[in-house]
C-alpha positions as a Markdown table, in Angstrom:
| # | Residue | x | y | z |
|---|---|---|---|---|
| 1 | Met | 2.8 | 20.6 | 10.2 |
| 2 | Asn | 1.1 | 22.8 | 12.9 |
| 3 | Asn | -0.7 | 20.4 | 15.2 |
| 4 | Thr | -2.3 | 23.1 | 17.2 |
| 5 | Thr | -4.8 | 23.9 | 14.5 |
| 6 | Ala | -8.3 | 22.5 | 15.0 |
| 7 | Val | -9.0 | 19.5 | 12.7 |
| 8 | Ala | -12.4 | 18.1 | 12.0 |
| 9 | Pro | -12.9 | 14.4 | 12.4 |
| 10 | Val | -12.3 | 13.1 | 8.8 |
| 11 | Ile | -12.3 | 9.4 | 9.7 |
| 12 | Ser | -14.6 | 7.8 | 12.1 |
| 13 | Ala | -15.3 | 4.2 | 13.1 |
| 14 | Ala | -18.5 | 2.6 | 14.5 |
| 15 | Asn | -18.8 | 0.7 | 17.8 |
| 16 | Ala | -15.6 | 2.2 | 19.2 |
| 17 | Ala | -13.6 | 0.0 | 16.8 |
| 18 | Leu | -10.9 | 2.6 | 16.7 |
| 19 | Arg | -10.1 | 2.0 | 20.3 |
| 20 | Arg | -11.0 | -1.7 | 20.6 |
| 21 | Asp | -9.4 | -3.2 | 17.4 |
| 22 | Phe | -6.7 | -0.7 | 16.3 |
| 23 | Pro | -4.0 | -1.6 | 15.3 |
| 24 | Leu | -4.5 | -5.4 | 15.6 |
| 25 | Arg | -7.6 | -6.1 | 13.5 |
| 26 | Pro | -9.4 | -4.7 | 10.5 |
| 27 | Phe | -12.6 | -2.7 | 10.9 |
| 28 | Ala | -15.0 | -0.6 | 8.8 |
| 29 | Ile | -14.6 | 3.2 | 8.8 |
| 30 | Arg | -16.4 | 6.2 | 7.4 |
| 31 | His | -14.7 | 9.3 | 6.0 |
| 32 | Lys | -15.4 | 12.8 | 4.6 |
| 33 | Leu | -13.0 | 12.7 | 1.6 |
| 34 | Ala | -15.5 | 11.7 | -1.1 |
| 35 | Gly | -15.8 | 14.7 | -3.4 |
| 36 | His | -12.6 | 16.3 | -2.4 |
| 37 | Pro | -11.1 | 18.2 | -5.3 |
| 38 | Leu | -7.7 | 16.6 | -5.0 |
| 39 | Leu | -9.4 | 13.2 | -5.5 |
| 40 | Ser | -11.3 | 14.0 | -8.7 |
| 41 | Leu | -10.3 | 12.5 | -12.0 |
| 42 | Pro | -9.1 | 15.8 | -13.6 |
| 43 | Arg | -6.8 | 16.5 | -10.6 |
| 44 | Ile | -5.5 | 12.9 | -10.6 |
| 45 | Ala | -4.7 | 13.2 | -14.3 |
| 46 | Arg | -2.6 | 16.2 | -13.5 |
| 47 | Leu | -0.8 | 14.3 | -10.7 |
| 48 | Ala | -0.1 | 11.5 | -13.1 |
| 49 | Ala | 1.6 | 14.0 | -15.4 |
| 50 | Glu | 3.7 | 15.4 | -12.5 |
| 51 | Leu | 4.9 | 12.2 | -10.8 |
| 52 | Pro | 8.2 | 10.4 | -11.7 |
| 53 | Arg | 7.4 | 7.4 | -13.9 |
| 54 | Asp | 8.7 | 4.9 | -11.3 |
| 55 | Leu | 6.0 | 6.1 | -9.0 |
| 56 | Ile | 3.2 | 5.1 | -11.4 |
| 57 | Glu | 2.1 | 1.5 | -11.9 |
| 58 | Tyr | -0.7 | 0.3 | -14.2 |
| 59 | Asn | -1.9 | -2.7 | -16.1 |
| 60 | Ser | -5.0 | -4.5 | -17.3 |
| 61 | Gly | -7.7 | -4.9 | -14.6 |
| 62 | Lys | -8.6 | -8.3 | -16.2 |
| 63 | Val | -6.4 | -10.4 | -13.9 |
| 64 | Ala | -6.9 | -13.4 | -11.6 |
| 65 | Ile | -7.0 | -13.2 | -7.8 |
| 66 | Ser | -4.0 | -15.5 | -7.8 |
| 67 | Gln | -2.2 | -13.8 | -10.7 |
| 68 | Asp | 1.1 | -14.9 | -12.1 |
| 69 | Pro | 3.3 | -11.8 | -12.0 |
| 70 | Asp | 4.9 | -12.8 | -15.3 |
| 71 | Gly | 1.5 | -13.0 | -17.0 |
| 72 | Ile | 0.0 | -9.6 | -16.2 |
| 73 | Pro | -1.4 | -8.1 | -19.4 |
| 74 | Ser | -0.4 | -4.5 | -20.0 |
| 75 | Val | -2.5 | -1.5 | -21.3 |
| 76 | Asp | -1.1 | 0.4 | -24.3 |
| 77 | Leu | -1.8 | 3.9 | -23.0 |
| 78 | Asp | 0.2 | 6.5 | -21.2 |
| 79 | Pro | -0.6 | 7.2 | -17.5 |
| 80 | Val | -2.6 | 10.4 | -18.1 |
| 81 | Glu | -4.7 | 8.8 | -20.8 |
| 82 | Ile | -5.4 | 5.9 | -18.4 |
| 83 | Val | -7.0 | 8.3 | -16.0 |
| 84 | Lys | -8.9 | 10.2 | -18.6 |
| 85 | Arg | -10.3 | 7.0 | -20.2 |
| 86 | Ile | -10.7 | 5.0 | -17.0 |
| 87 | Glu | -14.4 | 4.2 | -17.6 |
| 88 | Thr | -13.5 | 2.2 | -20.7 |
| 89 | Ala | -9.7 | 1.5 | -20.5 |
| 90 | Gly | -10.1 | -1.9 | -18.7 |
| 91 | Ala | -7.2 | -0.8 | -16.4 |
| 92 | Trp | -6.0 | -0.7 | -12.9 |
| 93 | Met | -3.6 | 2.1 | -11.7 |
| 94 | Val | -1.8 | 3.2 | -8.6 |
| 95 | Leu | -0.1 | 6.6 | -8.2 |
| 96 | Lys | 2.5 | 6.1 | -5.4 |
| 97 | Arg | 3.9 | 8.4 | -2.8 |
| 98 | Val | 1.5 | 11.2 | -3.5 |
| 99 | Glu | 2.7 | 13.0 | -0.3 |
| 100 | Asn | 5.6 | 14.3 | -2.5 |
| 101 | Ser | 3.0 | 16.9 | -3.6 |
| 102 | Pro | 2.5 | 19.4 | -0.7 |
| 103 | Glu | -1.3 | 19.6 | -1.3 |
| 104 | Tyr | -1.7 | 15.8 | -1.0 |
| 105 | Arg | 0.7 | 15.7 | 2.0 |
| 106 | Lys | -1.5 | 18.2 | 3.9 |
| 107 | Leu | -4.6 | 16.1 | 3.0 |
| 108 | Leu | -3.0 | 12.9 | 4.3 |
| 109 | Glu | -1.6 | 14.5 | 7.5 |
| 110 | Asp | -4.9 | 16.3 | 8.3 |
| 111 | Thr | -6.8 | 13.1 | 7.9 |
| 112 | Leu | -4.5 | 11.1 | 10.2 |
| 113 | Leu | -4.4 | 13.9 | 12.7 |
| 114 | Ser | -8.1 | 13.6 | 13.1 |
| 115 | Val | -7.6 | 9.9 | 13.9 |
| 116 | Ala | -4.8 | 10.8 | 16.3 |
| 117 | Arg | -7.1 | 13.2 | 18.1 |
| 118 | Ala | -9.9 | 10.7 | 18.3 |
| 119 | Arg | -7.5 | 8.3 | 20.1 |
| 120 | Gly | -6.5 | 11.0 | 22.6 |
| 121 | Cys | -3.2 | 12.0 | 21.0 |
| 122 | Asn | -2.1 | 15.6 | 20.2 |
| 123 | Ser | 0.1 | 14.9 | 17.2 |
| 124 | Leu | 0.9 | 12.4 | 14.5 |
| 125 | Leu | 4.1 | 11.3 | 16.3 |
| 126 | Asp | 2.2 | 10.9 | 19.6 |
| 127 | Ala | -0.1 | 8.4 | 17.8 |
| 128 | Gly | 2.8 | 6.6 | 16.2 |
| 129 | Phe | 2.0 | 7.8 | 12.6 |
| 130 | Glu | 5.5 | 8.1 | 11.2 |
| 131 | Gln | 6.6 | 8.0 | 7.5 |
| 132 | Val | 3.1 | 9.0 | 6.3 |
| 133 | Glu | 2.6 | 8.1 | 2.6 |
| 134 | Gly | -0.3 | 8.1 | 0.2 |
| 135 | Phe | -1.3 | 5.8 | -2.7 |
| 136 | Leu | -4.1 | 6.7 | -5.1 |
| 137 | Phe | -5.9 | 3.9 | -7.0 |
| 138 | Val | -8.0 | 4.4 | -10.2 |
| 139 | Ser | -9.7 | 1.4 | -11.6 |
| 140 | Ser | -12.0 | 0.6 | -14.5 |
| 141 | Pro | -15.3 | -1.3 | -13.9 |
| 142 | Asn | -15.0 | -5.0 | -13.1 |
| 143 | Ala | -11.2 | -4.8 | -12.4 |
| 144 | Thr | -9.3 | -7.0 | -9.9 |
| 145 | Thr | -6.3 | -6.2 | -7.7 |
| 146 | Pro | -4.7 | -9.7 | -7.1 |
| 147 | Phe | -4.1 | -11.2 | -3.7 |
| 148 | His | -1.2 | -9.5 | -1.9 |
| 149 | Leu | 0.0 | -7.9 | 1.3 |
| 150 | Asp | 1.5 | -4.5 | 2.1 |
| 151 | Ser | 4.4 | -3.4 | 4.3 |
| 152 | Glu | 2.6 | -0.7 | 6.2 |
| 153 | Asp | -0.6 | 0.1 | 8.1 |
| 154 | Asn | -3.4 | 1.6 | 6.1 |
| 155 | Phe | -6.6 | 3.5 | 6.3 |
| 156 | Phe | -8.2 | 2.7 | 2.9 |
| 157 | Val | -10.7 | 5.3 | 1.9 |
| 158 | His | -13.1 | 4.8 | -1.0 |
| 159 | Ile | -14.0 | 7.9 | -3.0 |
| 160 | His | -16.0 | 6.8 | -6.1 |
| 161 | Gly | -17.8 | 3.7 | -7.4 |
| 162 | Glu | -18.4 | 0.4 | -5.7 |
| 163 | Lys | -15.7 | -1.9 | -4.5 |
| 164 | Phe | -15.3 | -5.2 | -2.6 |
| 165 | Phe | -12.2 | -5.4 | -0.3 |
| 166 | Thr | -11.5 | -8.9 | 1.0 |
| 167 | Ile | -9.0 | -9.4 | 3.8 |
| 168 | Tyr | -7.4 | -12.3 | 5.6 |
| 169 | Asp | -5.8 | -12.8 | 9.0 |
| 170 | Asn | -2.0 | -12.4 | 8.8 |
| 171 | Thr | -1.4 | -14.7 | 11.8 |
| 172 | Asp | -2.7 | -17.7 | 9.8 |
| 173 | Arg | 0.4 | -19.1 | 8.3 |
| 174 | Thr | -1.6 | -21.7 | 6.3 |
| 175 | Ile | -2.8 | -18.8 | 4.1 |
| 176 | Val | 0.6 | -17.0 | 3.7 |
| 177 | Asp | 3.8 | -18.6 | 5.1 |
| 178 | Asp | 6.9 | -16.7 | 6.3 |
| 179 | Ala | 8.8 | -17.3 | 3.1 |
| 180 | Glu | 6.0 | -16.0 | 0.9 |
| 181 | Ile | 5.7 | -12.9 | 3.1 |
| 182 | Glu | 9.4 | -12.2 | 2.6 |
| 183 | Arg | 9.2 | -12.8 | -1.2 |
| 184 | Ser | 6.1 | -10.6 | -1.6 |
| 185 | Met | 7.8 | -7.7 | 0.1 |
| 186 | Thr | 11.0 | -7.8 | -1.9 |
| 187 | Lys | 10.2 | -9.4 | -5.3 |
| 188 | His | 6.6 | -9.1 | -6.5 |
| 189 | Arg | 3.7 | -8.5 | -4.1 |
| 190 | Asn | 1.3 | -11.0 | -5.7 |
| 191 | Leu | 0.6 | -14.1 | -3.5 |
| 192 | Lys | -0.8 | -17.5 | -4.4 |
| 193 | Phe | -4.5 | -17.7 | -3.5 |
| 194 | Asp | -6.4 | -20.9 | -2.8 |
| 195 | Glu | -10.2 | -20.9 | -3.0 |
| 196 | Arg | -10.3 | -22.9 | 0.2 |
| 197 | Phe | -9.2 | -19.7 | 2.0 |
| 198 | Ala | -12.5 | -18.0 | 1.0 |
| 199 | Ser | -14.5 | -18.9 | 4.1 |
| 200 | Arg | -11.8 | -17.3 | 6.3 |
| 201 | Ala | -12.2 | -13.8 | 4.7 |
| 202 | Thr | -13.6 | -10.6 | 6.1 |
| 203 | Glu | -15.2 | -8.6 | 3.2 |
| 204 | Phe | -15.9 | -4.9 | 3.2 |
| 205 | His | -18.5 | -3.7 | 0.6 |
| 206 | Leu | -17.5 | -0.1 | -0.1 |
| 207 | Phe | -19.2 | 2.9 | -1.6 |
| 208 | Ala | -18.2 | 6.6 | -1.6 |
| 209 | Gly | -17.5 | 7.6 | 2.0 |
| 210 | Asp | -16.8 | 4.0 | 3.2 |
| 211 | Gly | -13.4 | 2.5 | 4.0 |
| 212 | Cys | -11.5 | 0.0 | 6.1 |
| 213 | Tyr | -8.5 | -0.2 | 8.3 |
| 214 | Val | -5.9 | -2.7 | 6.9 |
| 215 | Pro | -3.3 | -3.8 | 9.5 |
| 216 | Tyr | 0.3 | -4.4 | 8.6 |
| 217 | Gln | 0.8 | -7.4 | 6.4 |
| 218 | Trp | -2.8 | -8.6 | 6.4 |
| 219 | Pro | -3.2 | -10.2 | 2.9 |
| 220 | His | -6.1 | -9.0 | 0.7 |
| 221 | Trp | -7.5 | -8.8 | -2.7 |
| 222 | Val | -9.9 | -6.2 | -4.2 |
| 223 | Arg | -12.4 | -5.9 | -7.0 |
| 224 | Thr | -14.5 | -3.2 | -8.5 |
| 225 | Ala | -18.1 | -3.5 | -9.6 |
| 226 | Gly | -19.9 | -1.9 | -12.6 |
| 227 | Ser | -18.5 | 1.6 | -12.4 |
| 228 | Tyr | -15.0 | 3.1 | -12.3 |
| 229 | Ser | -13.4 | 3.4 | -8.9 |
| 230 | Ile | -11.2 | 5.9 | -7.1 |
| 231 | Ser | -9.7 | 5.0 | -3.7 |
| 232 | Met | -6.8 | 6.1 | -1.6 |
| 233 | Ala | -4.5 | 4.3 | 0.9 |
| 234 | Ile | -3.4 | 6.5 | 3.7 |
| 235 | Thr | -0.4 | 4.7 | 5.1 |
| 236 | Trp | 2.2 | 5.0 | 7.8 |
| 237 | Lys | 5.0 | 3.0 | 9.3 |
| 238 | Thr | 5.7 | 2.8 | 13.0 |
| 239 | Arg | 9.3 | 2.1 | 14.3 |
| 240 | Ala | 8.4 | -1.5 | 14.8 |
| 241 | Val | 7.1 | -1.8 | 11.2 |
| 242 | Arg | 10.2 | -0.2 | 9.7 |
| 243 | Arg | 12.4 | -2.5 | 11.8 |
| 244 | Asn | 10.5 | -5.6 | 10.5 |
| 245 | Asn | 10.6 | -4.4 | 6.9 |
| 246 | Asp | 14.4 | -3.8 | 7.0 |
| 247 | Leu | 14.9 | -7.3 | 8.4 |
| 248 | His | 12.7 | -8.8 | 5.7 |
| 249 | Phe | 14.7 | -7.0 | 3.0 |
| 250 | Phe | 18.0 | -8.2 | 4.5 |
| 251 | Asn | 16.8 | -11.7 | 4.9 |
| 252 | Ser | 15.7 | -11.7 | 1.3 |
| 253 | Trp | 19.2 | -10.8 | 0.2 |
| 254 | Leu | 20.7 | -13.5 | 2.4 |
| 255 | Arg | 18.2 | -16.1 | 1.0 |
| 256 | Gly | 19.2 | -15.0 | -2.5 |
| 257 | Ile | 22.8 | -16.1 | -1.8 |
| 258 | Gly | 21.6 | -19.4 | -0.3 |
| 259 | Leu | 21.2 | -18.5 | 3.3 |
| 260 | Pro | 17.5 | -18.7 | 4.3 |
| 261 | Gln | 16.7 | -16.9 | 7.5 |
| 262 | Lys | 14.2 | -17.2 | 10.3 |
| 263 | Pro | 11.5 | -14.4 | 10.3 |
| 264 | Pro | 11.9 | -11.2 | 12.4 |
| 265 | Gly | 11.6 | -11.8 | 16.1 |
| 266 | Lys | 12.7 | -15.4 | 16.2 |
| 267 | Gln | 16.4 | -14.6 | 16.9 |
| 268 | Pro | 16.5 | -11.2 | 18.6 |
| 269 | Ala | 20.3 | -10.9 | 19.0 |
| 270 | Leu | 21.0 | -11.9 | 15.3 |
| 271 | Asp | 18.2 | -9.5 | 14.2 |
| 272 | Ala | 19.9 | -6.6 | 15.9 |
| 273 | Leu | 23.2 | -7.4 | 14.2 |
| 274 | Lys | 21.5 | -7.7 | 10.8 |
| 275 | Leu | 19.6 | -4.5 | 11.3 |
| 276 | Ala | 22.7 | -2.5 | 12.1 |
| 277 | Leu | 24.5 | -3.8 | 9.0 |
| 278 | Tyr | 21.5 | -3.3 | 6.7 |
| 279 | Arg | 20.9 | 0.3 | 7.9 |
| 280 | Thr | 24.6 | 1.2 | 7.6 |
| 281 | Val | 24.6 | 0.1 | 3.9 |
| 282 | Thr | 21.2 | 1.7 | 3.0 |
| 283 | Thr | 22.2 | 5.0 | 4.7 |
| 284 | Ala | 25.3 | 5.2 | 2.6 |
| 285 | Leu | 23.3 | 4.5 | -0.6 |
| 286 | Glu | 20.5 | 7.0 | 0.1 |
| 287 | Pro | 22.0 | 9.9 | -1.7 |
| 288 | Leu | 22.0 | 7.9 | -4.9 |
| 289 | Arg | 18.2 | 7.4 | -4.8 |
| 290 | Ser | 17.5 | 10.9 | -6.0 |
| 291 | Ser | 17.8 | 9.7 | -9.6 |
| 292 | Met | 15.1 | 7.4 | -11.0 |
| 293 | Ala | 17.7 | 5.7 | -13.2 |
| 294 | Met | 19.9 | 5.0 | -10.1 |
| 295 | Arg | 16.8 | 3.7 | -8.2 |
| 296 | Arg | 16.3 | 1.2 | -11.0 |
| 297 | Val | 19.9 | 0.1 | -10.8 |
| 298 | Leu | 19.9 | -0.3 | -7.0 |
| 299 | Arg | 16.6 | -2.3 | -7.1 |
| 300 | Arg | 18.0 | -4.6 | -9.8 |
| 301 | Ile | 21.2 | -5.2 | -7.9 |
| 302 | Ala | 19.4 | -5.9 | -4.6 |
| 303 | Leu | 16.3 | -7.7 | -5.8 |
| 304 | Gly | 16.8 | -8.8 | -9.4 |
| 305 | Lys | 15.6 | -7.4 | -12.7 |
| 306 | Lys | 12.0 | -8.4 | -12.0 |
| 307 | Ala | 11.9 | -5.9 | -9.1 |
| 308 | Asn | 11.2 | -3.2 | -11.7 |
| 309 | Tyr | 8.0 | -4.9 | -12.9 |
| 310 | Tyr | 6.1 | -1.6 | -12.8 |
| 311 | Leu | 8.5 | -0.1 | -15.3 |
| 312 | Lys | 8.0 | -2.6 | -18.1 |
| 313 | Gly | 7.7 | -0.9 | -21.4 |
| 314 | Ala | 8.7 | 2.5 | -19.9 |
């Protein structure tokens, strides 16, 4: 994109949090995306009709914070109908990788560029915003997103409705240990939640125009209130994050054949060797990923059949 064009500040943070806490700790943000035409229900329904099916995930919103992945109830509607009936569908949905649409890519990049400029950087790359991706969430009233963590940094912007976003410190291994982090990234993202964790939470109470910064691998759960909800995760991966993710995936494969590994950073020389091997293999397989059917096959070979949980019934 052309980074010389003037960009209005789309995201802002109070009390200089953007400079003080970023990228190590979560903080509240404000944004100017509420009411944007790309983030309206009719436009999101169009997007749901355009995206490949393996980039759309949805299920009942009536789930537990600590939800068993094998017990998630489904919703017997197609993706477009979910969006159109979201006020009464009792559903939760995410449209993944919306940057595949040029309109949405521009929205994501312009938003992050405003953050880069606020931090004194001239471009996304200068600010470390690489591999920019977007995830659109549409949820019915009183829906829950179970406890989980994500493999990227995230500016979470809330567009419509009322939402509670509850987040926990990723350095506290009594909440999520290293083995669970690895499993959640490569099998199913849901994590076990213990009510004794509750006092250690930071909760963001979100309305349209609110949001929060979610650092890499900070576990969280989310619930909506009495109205339907639209939100978007604007995510990116730094080089360090991509390196850790690749190591987690390779370690998961090794654990699957009976060779549990230490987490990234504990054995730097071995990490470098594993990383080189993993990236050689994945680079060779990349051309095969253009087909949705082949993506399913590759995921099942690498991670097992449950890795395609979002395609159940498809």
